[in-house]
C-alpha positions in Angstrom: -52.0 -25.6 -29.2 -55.5 -25.2 -27.7 -55.8 -21.4 -27.4 -57.6 -18.9 -29.6 -57.2 -15.1 -29.6 -60.1 -12.7 -29.1 -60.1 -9.0 -28.9 -60.5 -7.6 -25.4 -63.2 -4.9 -25.4 -63.8 -3.1 -22.1 -67.5 -2.4 -21.4 -69.5 -1.5 -18.4 -71.2 -4.8 -18.9 -68.5 -7.4 -18.0 -70.3 -10.1 -20.1 -69.3 -8.1 -23.2 -65.6 -8.0 -22.5 -64.7 -10.6 -25.0 -64.9 -9.6 -28.7 -64.9 -11.5 -31.9 -62.3 -14.1 -32.8 -59.5 -12.6 -35.0 -56.9 -14.2 -37.3 -53.5 -14.2 -35.5 -51.1 -14.2 -38.4 -52.8 -11.5 -40.5 -53.4 -9.1 -37.7 -51.0 -9.8 -34.8 -47.8 -10.7 -36.7 -45.6 -7.6 -37.4 -44.5 -7.0 -41.0 -42.1 -7.9 -42.4 -42.5 -11.3 -40.8 -39.5 -12.7 -39.0 -39.0 -16.3 -37.9 -37.2 -15.6 -34.6 -39.0 -14.5 -31.5 -37.0 -13.4 -28.4 -39.1 -13.8 -25.3 -37.6 -11.8 -22.4 -38.4 -12.6 -18.8 -37.5 -10.7 -15.7 -35.1 -13.1 -14.0 -31.9 -11.8 -12.4 -29.7 -12.8 -15.4 -32.1 -11.4 -18.1 -29.8 -8.6 -19.1 -26.8 -10.8 -19.6 -28.9 -13.2 -21.6 -30.2 -10.4 -23.9 -26.7 -9.0 -24.4 -25.4 -12.4 -25.4 -28.4 -13.0 -27.8 -27.8 -9.6 -29.5 -24.3 -10.8 -30.2 -25.8 -13.2 -32.8 -27.0 -10.2 -34.8 -30.1 -12.0 -36.1 -33.3 -10.3 -37.2 -36.1 -11.0 -34.7 -39.2 -9.8 -33.0 -39.3 -9.4 -29.2 -41.9 -10.2 -26.6 -41.5 -8.8 -23.1 -42.8 -10.4 -20.0 -44.3 -8.5 -17.0 -41.9 -5.9 -15.4 -39.3 -6.1 -18.1 -41.3 -3.5 -20.0 -40.6 -0.9 -17.4 -36.8 -0.9 -18.1 -36.6 -2.0 -21.7 -35.0 0.7 -24.0 -35.1 -1.1 -27.4 -38.0 -1.6 -29.9 -40.3 -4.6 -29.3 -43.5 -5.9 -30.8 -45.3 -7.9 -28.1 -46.0 -7.6 -24.3 -47.6 -10.4 -22.2 -48.6 -10.7 -18.6 -50.1 -13.8 -17.0 -51.5 -11.8 -14.1 -53.0 -9.1 -16.3 -56.0 -8.7 -14.0 -53.8 -7.3 -11.3 -53.4 -3.6 -10.8 -49.6 -3.6 -11.1 -49.7 -5.4 -14.5 -52.5 -3.1 -15.8 -50.3 -0.1 -14.7 -47.4 -1.5 -16.7 -49.5 -2.1 -19.7 -51.1 1.3 -19.6 -48.0 3.4 -18.6 -44.9 1.6 -19.8 -45.9 -0.2 -23.0 -46.1 1.8 -26.2 -49.4 1.9 -28.1 -47.7 0.3 -31.1 -47.0 -2.9 -29.1 -49.5 -5.7 -29.0 -50.5 -6.5 -25.4 -51.5 -10.1 -24.8 -53.3 -11.6 -21.8 -55.6 -14.5 -20.9 -57.7 -13.0 -18.1 -60.9 -11.2 -19.2 -60.6 -8.4 -16.6 -57.5 -6.8 -18.1 -57.5 -3.1 -18.6 -54.9 -1.9 -21.0 -54.5 -5.2 -22.9 -55.9 -5.5 -26.5 -55.7 -9.3 -27.2 -57.0 -12.0 -24.9 -56.0 -15.6 -25.5 -58.6 -18.2 -24.4 -57.9 -21.9 -23.8 -60.4 -24.2 -25.4 -60.5 -26.3 -22.3 -60.7 -23.7 -19.6 -58.3 -21.5 -17.6 -54.6 -21.2 -17.5 -51.9 -23.0 -15.5 -48.3 -22.2 -15.7 -46.0 -19.1 -15.8 -46.3 -16.0 -18.0 -43.4 -17.4 -20.0 -45.5 -20.6 -20.7 -48.2 -18.4 -22.1 -45.7 -16.4 -24.1 -44.4 -19.6 -25.8 -48.0 -20.7 -26.6 -48.7 -17.3 -28.2 -45.4 -17.3 -30.1 -46.2 -20.7 -31.6 -49.8 -19.6 -32.5 -48.3 -16.7 -34.4 -46.2 -19.1 -36.4 -42.7 -18.1 -35.1 -40.5 -21.1 -35.9 -37.6 -20.3 -33.6 -38.4 -19.0 -30.1 -35.6 -18.0 -27.8 -36.0 -17.6 -24.0 -33.9 -14.9 -22.3 -34.2 -14.3 -18.5 -36.4 -17.4 -18.1 -34.1 -19.9 -16.3 -36.8 -21.3 -14.1 -34.5 -21.6 -11.1 -33.9 -20.0 -7.7 -32.0 -16.9 -8.9 -34.9 -14.6 -8.4 -35.9 -11.5 -10.3 -33.9 -8.4 -11.2 -36.3 -6.1 -9.3 -36.1 -8.0 -6.0 -34.1 -5.2 -4.2 -36.8 -2.7 -5.1 -40.0 -4.5 -3.9 -41.3 -4.8 -0.3 -39.8 -7.5 1.9 -43.2 -9.0 2.3 -43.9 -9.3 -1.4 -44.5 -12.9 -2.4 -42.0 -12.5 -5.3 -39.2 -12.1 -2.8 -39.0 -15.8 -2.1 -40.7 -17.3 -5.1 -39.0 -20.5 -6.4 -39.6 -20.9 -10.1 -38.4 -24.5 -10.0 -41.9 -25.5 -8.9 -43.0 -25.0 -12.5 -40.3 -27.3 -14.0 -42.8 -30.1 -14.6 -44.7 -27.9 -17.1 -41.5 -27.0 -18.9 -40.3 -30.6 -19.0 -43.7 -31.6 -20.6 -43.2 -28.9 -23.3 -39.7 -30.0 -24.0 -40.8 -33.6 -24.5 -43.5 -32.7 -27.0 -42.8 -32.0 -30.7 -43.1 -28.3 -30.2 -39.9 -28.4 -28.1 -37.9 -28.3 -31.3 -39.0 -24.7 -31.9 -37.7 -23.5 -28.6 -34.2 -22.7 -27.2 -33.1 -20.9 -24.0 -30.1 -18.7 -23.1 -29.7 -19.9 -19.5 -30.7 -22.0 -16.5 -32.9 -25.1 -16.3 -34.7 -24.2 -19.5 -31.4 -24.2 -21.4 -30.8 -27.7 -20.1 -34.3 -28.8 -21.3 -34.4 -27.1 -24.7 -30.8 -26.5 -25.6 -28.9 -23.4 -26.5 -29.6 -21.3 -29.7 -26.5 -21.6 -31.8 -26.2 -19.5 -35.0 -27.1 -22.3 -37.4 -30.4 -22.9 -35.6 -31.2 -19.2 -35.4 -30.6 -18.8 -39.1 -32.6 -21.9 -40.0 -29.5 -23.7 -41.4 
């Protein structure tokens, strides 16, 4: 997949922020290991997607994206933020995410995050959900379900609560569909399903047989 994990170590000397390479499965994968990973984004329909997914009653780990961690009330194992270098995401990581949760990022200047994922060929392009999928696959989850990641124009659930001049007020996630189409066309696409939106059209819906590995 082209990314490797390194521990994030915050030092006064910024050149020492990146620690030693670690083994993802032995250290970052919760025990007992589960095959299903639910990735929860913060689109407007996220809560409906999650409610429907829980109706499957399948054992799973959960990975929350960005602001979803501020309103989530159930246990989860992973948190990820693509803009982890920004003050708002560092605030979420430090104040809203429990210490027991592994906090993933890719930016080296990420206070509050404990695992940095580095691309072998440079920086990162794509959404936080793209990064979440890459991490989930690296951790050997074989069935990854997207909830609240429709990649459309429906916006985010927190839109009424942010300033009118916030860039997220009018952000159109359809601009990233080229990346999702590329992923869906690759062999890794068979490990991914989505509960709604454009990503459901690309990857398909997670029926019970697929979720249970039948």
